[in-house]
C-alpha positions in Angstrom: 76.3 112.1 106.7 79.3 110.4 108.0 82.1 109.1 105.6 84.8 107.0 106.8 88.1 107.9 105.2 90.0 104.9 103.7 93.4 104.9 102.1 93.6 102.4 99.3 96.6 99.9 98.6 98.3 100.6 95.3 98.5 97.7 92.7 100.1 97.3 89.7 99.3 99.3 86.6 97.9 102.3 88.5 95.2 100.4 90.1 94.0 101.1 93.8 92.1 98.6 96.1 90.0 99.1 99.2 88.8 96.3 101.4 85.6 97.7 103.1 84.7 95.5 106.2 81.1 96.5 106.9 78.2 98.2 105.7 78.7 102.1 105.5 79.9 105.1 103.3 83.5 105.3 102.7 85.6 108.0 101.0 88.9 107.3 99.4 91.7 109.7 100.8 93.4 109.8 97.4 90.7 110.1 94.7 87.8 111.7 96.6 85.6 108.7 95.3 82.8 107.9 97.9 81.6 104.2 98.1 78.3 103.3 99.9 78.1 99.5 100.5 75.6 97.3 102.3 78.3 94.7 103.4 81.9 93.9 103.5 83.3 94.1 99.9 86.6 94.6 97.9 86.7 97.5 95.4 89.4 97.9 92.7 89.7 101.1 90.6 92.0 103.2 88.6 92.0 106.5 86.8 91.7 106.0 82.9 92.9 108.4 80.1 90.2 110.2 78.2 92.4 110.1 75.1 91.0 106.5 74.3 87.4 107.5 75.0 87.2 111.2 74.1 85.8 110.4 70.6 82.7 108.7 72.2 81.6 112.2 73.7 79.3 113.8 71.1 78.3 117.6 71.1 77.0 119.1 72.9 78.7 117.1 75.9 82.3 117.8 76.5 84.9 115.9 78.7 84.6 117.6 82.1 86.4 115.5 84.6 88.3 112.3 85.7 87.3 108.9 84.1 87.3 105.9 86.5 87.2 102.1 86.0 85.5 100.6 89.1 85.3 96.9 89.8 83.7 95.2 92.7 83.7 91.7 94.0 80.1 91.9 95.1 78.0 94.2 92.7 74.9 93.8 94.8 77.0 95.1 97.8 77.9 98.3 96.1 74.7 100.7 96.2 76.3 104.0 95.0 79.4 105.5 93.8 79.9 109.4 94.2 82.5 110.5 91.7 84.5 113.8 92.4 83.5 116.7 90.1 85.3 119.3 88.3 84.3 123.2 88.4 85.8 125.7 85.8 86.0 129.0 87.5 87.6 130.5 84.4 84.3 131.5 82.8 
């Protein structure tokens, strides 16, 4: 499975944007997010703080990784997002 590496443009407020020019699978070089798209599309995304949302996570669930806000200018073109994951090796 080939993924084209893309480097996002940094926007104000900690946001990033990528303009994907064709159908394919792309991986952000900064965040590790993987976007699968069916056509050209612009995707804007940012990393959010769990402090605002942690109280929404109910037991037995726990906060376990980064939280992203992703927006796409053509939602039908974005067929999947693969998020980076965390692995605790401390036990």
